[in-house]
N, C-alpha and C positions, 0 to 999 in steps of 0.2 A: 711421363716424358715432359720436360719443361722446354718448350721451343719458343724463343723470343718472337719469331715471325708468327706462330700460331697465336701468341698472346696479343700481338698487334692486330691480327685479324679479328680476334674476340673482343677487342676494345680494352684489353687489360693493361696494355703498354701504350704510351703515347707515340705517335708517328705523324709526320707531315705527309698526309695522303695526297697523291697527285691524281689517281684514278682508281675506280673500283667498280666492278660488275659482279655477277653471280659466281664466276670462276677465277677471276684474276684481281689482284690488288697491286698498286704501284705506290711507292713512297720514297722519300729521300733517305739516303744512307746517313746515319748519324756520325760516321767517321769517313767523310768523303776524301777522295783523292783530289778532286776539284769541286768547288761549290756547284751544286745542281746535280751531282752524282746520284742517280736514281737506281732503285731496285724494282724488278718486276717478278712477282711470284704467283704460283697457283695458290688458291685458297685452301685446297686440300694438301695435307702434308705428304710430301714425297721427298726422300732423302737426297736424291741426285737426279741428274738428267736422264739416266737410264730407267729410273723408276716411274717417270711420268708417262701415263698412257697417251697414245697419239692424239686423241681428241682434245685432251687437256693441253698438250704441247702446242697444238695448233692455236688454241686460244691464247696461251702465254706468248707465243711467237708474234701473233698479230698485234697484240697490245704492246709488246716490246718495240715493234716497228713504229707504232703510233706514238709511244712515249719518246722514242729516239728522235722522231720528227719534231716533237714538242721541245725537247732539249736543244736540238740543233737550231730551230727557229727562234725559240723563246730566249735563249742565252746568247745567240750570235757566235757560237763557238766555231773554231776552224775545222773541227771534226769531232768524232766520238769513237770510243771503243765499246763494243759489247762483249762482255766476258762472262763465262760461267765456270767457276771453279768446282771441280768434281773430285772429291776425296781429299783427305788430309795432305797427301803429297802434292796436290795441285793448288793448295792454299785455301781449301774450303774450311771455314770456321763455324758457320751456321749450317747445320745439316738439314735444311729445308731448301729444296732446289730454288735457285734464283738466278736471274740475269742481272748483271751490273750494266748500267749505261753511264759511261764516264765522259762528260764533256772534255774536249781537248782543245788546247790553244797552242799556237806556234811558240809561245813563250813560257809554257807551264813547267818545264824542266822535269816532267814526269817521263822517265825513260822506260818505255815498254817495247824495247827492241831486243829480243832474245838473240843470243849467240847461236847462229845456225850451224848445223853440222852437214857433212857430205857423206854419202853412202860409199862404202868400199865397192869395188867392182863385183857385181853379182849380188850384192846384199840387198839392193833395192827390190829385186825380184823375190827374194826369200821373204822379206818383210810383207810384201804385197800378197804372197801366197798364204802366209799364216793368217792374214786378215781375211782373204777370200774364203778360206776354209771355215773360219769362225762365223762369217756372215751367212754362209750357205748351209750351216748345220740346222 
């Protein structure tokens, strides 16, 4: 397996490291939506959000919050998005779980406002029931 993020962790690929500890590393995205767009990843390779064990996810989440605060304060942005794409259909291109922290500005012209749907009468209950059943298995 040739994973660009694993190569960054191993020092085989260059990266602008923001933060690193024994479980988590954060670095700038080389193809940012806005400058300062950061990634936060577990050092162990997990393909997606669902594969990351709870203790590792806690570490990644805590550092994501810390980096988001740094992005917000350090860049003086008007807001930020935290995004995790999971699966090809969701836009995941590097299959090593990661959070994106994207600084946002009122004038950045990045439109991340999806077209929202409305449930048909009774279908909300049906969707909720399907999820409840899967959660409780």
